[in-house]
N, C-alpha and C positions, 0 to 999 in steps of 0.2 A: 450368325453372330448374335450372342445374347448380351444384353446390357443389364448389369447388376447395379442396384441402388442399395448401398450398405449404410446402415445406421449403427456405428460402432458402440454408441452409448445405450442402445436399446437393451432392456433387461438388465440394467446396471452393469454393462460391460459384456453381457452375453453375446451381443451383436458382433463385437470384435473377435471373440473366440470362434464364433460360428463361421465368420468370414474366413479366418485363417484356415480352418478345416476345409471349408468349401472350395477355397482357391486351390488347395492341394489336389482335391478331387478333379477340378476343372483342368488343371495342368496334366494330371495323370491320364485323363481321358481325352486330352487334346481338344477340348471344347473351346471354340473361338469365343472370346468375351472381352468386354470392356467394363469398367467400374466407375461409379460416382460415389463419393462419400458425402454423407449429409450429417450436419451437426446442429445442435440447438442454436437458433439465432441466424442460421445460414440456410434458408430454404433451398431445396433442390430444384424447385420448379423450373426456373429459367434455364439452368444447365441441362436439365432433362429434355426440355422442349428443343433446345439446340441440337442435342445429340440424336434425338429422334429424327429430326430433319436431315442431319448429316449422315447417319449410319443406317437408318431403316432397319433396326434390329428385328430378329425373329420374335423376340419377346423381351419384356422388361421384368426382371426378377428382383423382388425385395428381399433383403436380408435384414430383418427387423421385426417390429411388432405392429399392432393395429394402427398406431399413429402414422407410421411410415407407409403402411398400406393405404391409408386415407390420402396421404399426400400424393403418392404415385398413381393410385387408382383414380383420383380425381382428374388427373391429366390424361390418363388413358381412356377414360369413359367417353364413349361416342366414337372411338377409333377402332381400327381393326388389329391393333397390337395387343396381344394377350398379356395378362399379368400373372407372373409366377411368384411363389413365396417360399422362402426357407425361413421358418419361424425362429425368432430370437427375441421375443418380447416377454412381458410378464403374464398377460392374460392369454394371448394367441387365440382370440375368439374367432377371427376370420379363418384361421387354419382349422380350428375345431369344427366349425360349421361346414367346411368344404372337405373334411376328412383328409387334410394335408398332413403327412407324417411330421412329427416334431423332430425326428432325427434328420440331420442335414443330408446324409447320404441317400436316405429314402425319399426325402423331399426333392432332391435334385433328380433322382431317377424318374420321379413322376413328371417333372418339368420336361425332361428330355424325351419322354414318351409322346409329347406334343398332342394332347387330346383336350383342346379347349372346350369349355362350356360357357354359355351366356348366363349372366346374372343381372338383376336389377340394381340400380343405384338410385339415389335421390338427390334432388337439387335444393339447396337452401338459399340460393341467391348469392351468398358470399363464399360458399364452398360446397363440395359434394359430401354426401354421406355414402359410405361404401357398405357398412354392415349394420350400424346401430347408432343411436343417439339418445340422449335423455335430458330432462329438465327437472331440477329439484334435488332430492336427497342423493341420488346416484351421482350427480355432477359434483356435489360437495365431497363425496367420497373419492371420486376420480381426482379432484383437485388435490386432496390430501395425499393420495398415493403418488401423484406426479411430483409434488413438491418435496416430499420426504424421501429418504433413502432407506427403505425397509430392507431387511435381509432378503436377497434375491432368491435364496433357496426355499423361501416360503411359497414362491410361485403364485398360483391362483388363490391360495389362502390369504394373500395380502389384502385383497379387496374385502373379504369377509371380516377380517380382523379390524380393518379401518372403519367398516360400516358400523360395527358395534361401538367403537370409540366415538363415532360421530353422533350417536344417539342423543347424548346429553345436551348438546348445543343446538340441535335442529328444531325448527318450528315449521309446521306445515303451512302451505300457501293457499290463497284463493286465486283461481285462474279461470280463463276461458279457453275451451278446447273446441275448435271447429273442424269437423270431419266431412269433407265433400259437401260443404255448404251448410251443414247442420250444426248450429252453435249450441254448446252446453256450458253452463256455469257450475263450477265445483268449489266447495270449501274443503278445508282440511286435507289438501293434496300433498302427499309425500313425494310422488314422482310421476312423470309421464315419460315412458320409454317408447320410442318409435324404431322399429327394426325391420330388416328384410332377411335376417337370419335369426334362428331361435335363441341364441345365447349372447351374453355380454358379460363384462366385469369378471373375466376369468372363469367362464363356464357356467354362469347362472343362466338357466333356461327361462329367461324373463318372458319371452313370447314363444312358448313351445310349439305353436302351430305355424310359425313363420316359414315361408318357402322362398328361397332366393330369386326364383325366376317366374313368379306367378303374376307379376304386374300389380301387386298390392303391397301396402305397408301395414304391418301389424302394430297395434298400440296396446300397451299395458298401462292402465291408470290405477294407482294405489292411493286410496284416500280413507279418511276416518279410521285410521289405524292407531290405537293407543300404543304408546311406547312400551308399556308392559307386555303387550302381545307381540311386539316385533320379534323377540327372541324365539317365539313359537312358530311364527310364519316364515321368518327369514331362511332357516335351513331348508325349507320345502322348495325354495326357488331353484336349488341346484338340480333337483329332479323334475322340475316343472310341475310340482304337485301343489303349488300355491293357488291354482286356478279355482279351487272350490271355496276359497276364503271370501267372506262377504266384503272385505276391504279391497279386493282385486277385481278389476273390470277390464274386459278385452274388447277392442274395436278393430275395424280394418277400414282402410281407405286409400285414396290416391293423392289427395290434396289436404294437408293438415296444417292448421294454424294453432299456435300456442301463444296466448297473450296473458299478461298479468300486470297489474299496477305495482306489484311488489317486485323487488330484485330477485328474480329466480335464476339461478345459475344454470348454464347450458354446456353440455359436452357433446362432441361428435367423434365417434370411433375412439372414445376414451380420452380425448384431448379437450380440455376446457377452452371454449371459444368465446365466452361472453355471457350474455343474459338474454332471456326472451324479451320481446316477441320474436317469433321465428315462424317461417312458412316452409313446409317440407312437401315437395312434389316428386312423386315417383317418376323414374326414367326407366321404362321397361327394357330389359335385356340390352343394357347399354355398355356392359363391361364383359370382356372375355377373360376367363380364369382358367389357368392350367391346373 
């Protein structure tokens, strides 16, 4: 039996449509399943934990985007229950990183093939990180995207367009970054991204060398970037070609602290969760993914 967690509102309604289509497939193939629906302001965590205990499902399958993957993956991390995904979000970065098909029928076929692999997660103390997080400019953009209702047909272009709009009001930060005990102080910081997959924000290859199961977290630090140069550097991120720019710095580690006396916004898997300080510790091969 498969347990589905459906976010009907993901992708501005794409989750609802995707589930309707998927449910027909499940019935047609006589796949035993149960479903939980999650909505904003009604976390699925307690219900999911109860059903995991009661039903012992073969896998838990998310129908939604990266935010719902974070919510469900954070509960499954450390267990032997695999996570499946039928993508229905705006960015679908987790799906992109794991080469999960965007079409529901193909994604379901992959899930039913039952070939799980292990990937790392990270612990932030107050929640898990499944794929990526960031502090600074990228969190500001994520906040704008989540609060507004852009045209869903723009898909991954949404993040890029909102990033350009956010340029005018953004001011870089001063912060401390400590990686495996080595502290660094930086001025003029635009963002610090920490990932265990290469991409975030709708396909931007922010950490192109990141590997989901190597026991390390990849860090991209962007600083000393004049706004006038942003429009030249920004498009390169989609192909991971920003690595040669002098404003872009890469690090790797297992235990990362981000601290600032300024109010620096923080997002985890695309959902804004507050502000720094934050400590991120890798949890090697802690989540099974179908």
